[in-house]
Legacy VTK file of the C-alpha trace (Angstrom):
# vtk DataFile Version 3.0
C-alpha trace
ASCII
DATASET POLYDATA
POINTS 171 float
0.000 0.000 0.000
1.181 3.505 -0.762
-0.212 6.983 -0.029
0.327 10.049 -2.216
-0.650 13.668 -1.540
-1.003 16.852 -3.596
-1.948 20.220 -2.093
-4.514 22.387 -3.877
-2.937 25.448 -5.470
-5.813 27.730 -4.407
-6.007 26.639 -0.773
-3.173 24.911 1.074
-5.580 23.710 3.795
-6.879 21.079 1.337
-5.194 18.256 -0.510
-5.907 15.351 -2.820
-4.997 12.012 -1.236
-4.461 8.846 -3.282
-4.221 5.326 -1.821
-2.891 2.549 -4.107
-2.924 -1.115 -2.995
-1.847 -4.313 -4.756
-4.662 -6.739 -3.925
-3.745 -9.969 -5.753
-1.742 -11.515 -8.585
-2.411 -13.856 -11.487
0.809 -15.722 -12.304
-0.528 -17.329 -15.487
-1.923 -14.012 -16.751
1.226 -12.082 -15.694
-0.721 -9.291 -13.966
-1.562 -7.866 -10.563
-4.882 -6.462 -9.460
-4.459 -2.962 -8.066
-7.035 -0.885 -6.156
-6.956 2.892 -6.013
-9.047 5.354 -4.020
-8.834 9.135 -4.141
-10.004 11.611 -1.528
-10.156 15.352 -0.957
-9.075 16.161 2.595
-9.221 19.226 4.807
-5.973 19.482 6.780
-6.654 22.798 8.570
-9.297 25.496 8.949
-13.031 25.371 9.558
-14.095 24.081 6.128
-16.208 25.033 3.152
-19.570 23.768 1.989
-21.209 24.015 -1.432
-23.878 22.403 -3.548
-22.226 23.538 -6.809
-21.368 20.805 -9.310
-18.336 20.408 -11.548
-15.635 19.246 -9.132
-13.701 16.252 -10.416
-10.842 13.937 -9.607
-9.239 10.969 -11.271
-6.389 8.478 -11.456
-4.444 7.821 -14.662
-1.546 5.667 -15.802
-1.193 1.914 -15.244
-4.402 2.119 -13.164
-7.091 4.361 -14.635
-10.073 5.404 -12.533
-12.391 8.087 -13.844
-13.119 10.724 -11.259
-16.523 11.155 -9.764
-18.016 14.568 -9.276
-17.413 15.505 -5.666
-20.144 18.027 -5.038
-22.053 18.735 -3.025
-19.557 18.747 -0.186
-19.516 20.042 3.347
-16.059 20.181 4.892
-17.564 21.865 7.972
-18.930 18.420 8.933
-16.068 16.119 7.877
-12.415 16.269 6.884
-12.322 13.723 4.062
-14.497 12.975 1.008
-14.075 9.989 -1.321
-14.063 11.239 -4.922
-13.159 8.109 -6.883
-12.213 4.462 -6.493
-11.652 1.429 -8.659
-9.685 -1.723 -9.407
-7.705 -2.622 -12.509
-5.238 -5.118 -13.914
-1.617 -4.005 -14.216
0.433 -6.255 -16.492
3.999 -7.119 -15.481
7.144 -7.057 -17.600
8.331 -10.306 -19.184
10.718 -10.876 -16.255
7.803 -10.645 -13.786
8.698 -7.241 -12.340
6.625 -4.072 -12.536
6.474 -0.625 -11.031
2.997 0.744 -11.675
3.030 4.505 -12.324
0.672 7.319 -13.156
-0.819 10.595 -11.996
-3.806 11.738 -9.971
-5.573 15.012 -9.541
-8.643 16.894 -8.443
-10.090 20.251 -9.392
-12.608 22.697 -8.048
-14.222 23.575 -11.379
-16.001 26.669 -10.126
-12.646 27.801 -8.739
-13.806 29.429 -5.556
-12.466 27.320 -2.718
-9.663 25.011 -3.813
-8.242 25.344 -7.306
-6.310 22.350 -8.657
-4.146 19.590 -7.147
-2.187 16.905 -8.972
0.798 14.654 -8.512
2.543 11.479 -9.659
2.259 8.027 -8.116
4.382 4.868 -8.310
3.981 1.491 -6.631
6.523 -1.322 -6.914
4.502 -4.514 -7.338
5.494 -7.868 -5.919
7.334 -9.730 -8.714
5.534 -12.666 -10.323
7.619 -15.865 -10.074
9.124 -17.403 -13.173
9.451 -21.156 -13.684
12.891 -22.416 -12.728
13.850 -19.138 -11.088
13.455 -17.496 -7.707
13.407 -13.832 -6.666
16.393 -12.959 -4.444
15.070 -9.499 -3.563
16.482 -7.686 -6.563
16.678 -10.130 -9.487
15.515 -13.525 -10.756
18.223 -16.150 -10.244
18.276 -19.815 -11.292
16.544 -22.104 -8.850
19.087 -24.646 -7.640
17.428 -27.995 -7.084
20.430 -30.291 -7.704
21.284 -30.668 -4.007
20.894 -33.379 -1.398
21.390 -33.409 2.336
24.141 -35.830 3.384
23.296 -35.707 7.095
25.351 -32.657 7.927
25.337 -30.400 4.854
23.702 -29.799 1.490
25.882 -31.137 -1.322
25.618 -30.979 -5.105
24.051 -33.954 -6.807
26.112 -35.570 -9.501
24.242 -36.512 -12.653
24.971 -40.089 -13.694
23.838 -42.420 -16.435
23.957 -46.184 -16.804
26.320 -47.279 -19.602
25.139 -50.887 -19.677
27.428 -52.191 -16.990
27.893 -49.367 -14.460
26.827 -45.855 -13.522
29.109 -43.123 -14.901
29.159 -39.350 -14.331
27.590 -37.430 -17.223
29.125 -34.257 -18.512
LINES 1 172
171 0 1 2 3 4 5 6 7 8 9 10 11 12 13 14 15 16 17 18 19 20 21 22 23 24 25 26 27 28 29 30 31 32 33 34 35 36 37 38 39 40 41 42 43 44 45 46 47 48 49 50 51 52 53 54 55 56 57 58 59 60 61 62 63 64 65 66 67 68 69 70 71 72 73 74 75 76 77 78 79 80 81 82 83 84 85 86 87 88 89 90 91 92 93 94 95 96 97 98 99 100 101 102 103 104 105 106 107 108 109 110 111 112 113 114 115 116 117 118 119 120 121 122 123 124 125 126 127 128 129 130 131 132 133 134 135 136 137 138 139 140 141 142 143 144 145 146 147 148 149 150 151 152 153 154 155 156 157 158 159 160 161 162 163 164 165 166 167 168 169 170
């Protein structure tokens, strides 16, 4: 989960707040499901109220969520208003990694109380495993399965083949 904030240019007591969460993955489909929710928040002051329409927000980029109109509002009664939310599929790179990116914003279309707020967002998604490889925290590395436990330590297995009369090491 990641939080992103952008202060309105017409009133620094208000900001747009974006929450992005990776909710699940589909290994076969090579994508993650990502949920985003956007809010307008009052951070100081006594608050405004209006019934005027035309205020919008939205999320764009790897996750696109059209903004809902966020009027009427009454920030004298609360400090946060949900203005948009949604879930989408974000496809990973061929190596299974992905950083989802985009932008978010909100505007007060009638211009009186807030103005405009926007900012970028980025969320590093959990890599999707690849067959025969494991994620070491920064890269996919070959999965070593040619080991056996000899009672005190893990040792490499030696590949052998039967030549008709005995087992010989293969190269």
